[in-house]
SEDO-53768 format. One line per 4 residues: number of its first residue (from 1); their letters; for each residue z, y, x negated of N, C-alpha, C, O. Coordinates in steps of 0.2 Angstrom, whole numbers, always signed. Layout:
<pts>
NUM) a) Z:Y:X:Z:Y:X:Z:Y:X:Z:Y:X; ...
</pts>
This chain:
<pts>
1) xxxx) -11:-25:+53:-11:-20:+43:-16:-21:+40:-22:-23:+42; -16:-20:+35:-21:-18:+32:-24:-24:+25:-20:-26:+20; -31:-24:+26:-33:-30:+20:-31:-25:+11:-33:-20:+9; -28:-28:+10:-29:-26:+3:-36:-30:-1:-37:-37:+0
5) xxxx) -40:-25:-5:-49:-28:-6:-43:-29:-12:-40:-34:-14; -44:-23:-15:-39:-24:-25:-34:-27:-24:-29:-24:-21; -36:-35:-27:-26:-36:-27:-24:-34:-34:-18:-34:-35; -29:-32:-39:-28:-32:-46:-22:-25:-44:-16:-24:-45
9) xxxx) -26:-19:-40:-23:-14:-42:-18:-13:-40:-15:-7:-41; -13:-19:-34:-10:-20:-28:-5:-21:-32:+0:-17:-33; -8:-26:-36:-1:-28:-42:+0:-24:-46:+6:-24:-49; -4:-19:-48:-2:-14:-52:+2:-11:-49:+8:-12:-51
13) xxxx) +1:-8:-42:+6:-7:-40:+12:-8:-39:+17:-4:-38; +12:-13:-39:+19:-18:-38:+21:-16:-43:+26:-12:-42; +19:-17:-48:+25:-17:-56:+26:-10:-57:+29:-9:-62; +24:-6:-54:+23:+3:-55:+30:+6:-50:+33:+11:-52
17) xxxx) +31:+3:-46:+34:+7:-41:+40:+2:-38:+38:-3:-36; +48:+5:-38:+50:+2:-30:+47:-2:-27:+40:-2:-27; +51:-9:-23:+48:-11:-18:+51:-5:-11:+47:-5:-6; +56:-1:-11:+57:+5:-5:+49:+8:-3:+46:+8:+3
21) xxxx) +47:+11:-12:+41:+16:-14:+34:+11:-8:+31:+14:-4; +33:+3:-11:+28:+2:-9:+27:+2:-2:+22:+3:+1; +34:-1:+2:+34:-1:+11:+30:+7:+13:+25:+8:+16; +35:+11:+10:+34:+20:+12:+24:+20:+11:+20:+23:+15
25) xxxx) +23:+17:+6:+14:+18:+7:+12:+17:+7:+7:+20:+5; +13:+7:+9:+9:+4:+12:+7:+8:+21:+1:+9:+23; +16:+11:+25:+14:+13:+31:+12:+21:+31:+11:+23:+36; +12:+23:+26:+9:+30:+27:+0:+28:+25:-5:+33:+26
29) xxxx) -1:+23:+24:-8:+21:+20:-10:+16:+32:-15:+14:+34; -6:+15:+33:-9:+11:+41:-10:+17:+44:-16:+19:+46; -4:+21:+45:-5:+28:+48:-11:+33:+46:-13:+36:+51; -13:+33:+40:-19:+37:+39:-25:+33:+42:-30:+36:+43
33) xxxx) -24:+26:+43:-32:+22:+44:-31:+21:+49:-37:+18:+52; -24:+22:+55:-25:+23:+66:-30:+32:+65:-35:+34:+68; -26:+35:+61:-29:+43:+63:-35:+42:+63:-39:+43:+67; -38:+39:+55:-46:+39:+57:-51:+36:+60:-56:+38:+60
</pts>
């Protein structure tokens, strides 16, 4: 899993997006990080 260093940005995202979108964003971030 990704270590979210900027928790303020993460909580801001949590307020702006529904949970399903959060999970999709996290999955995309994980895939992108594994491709690098």
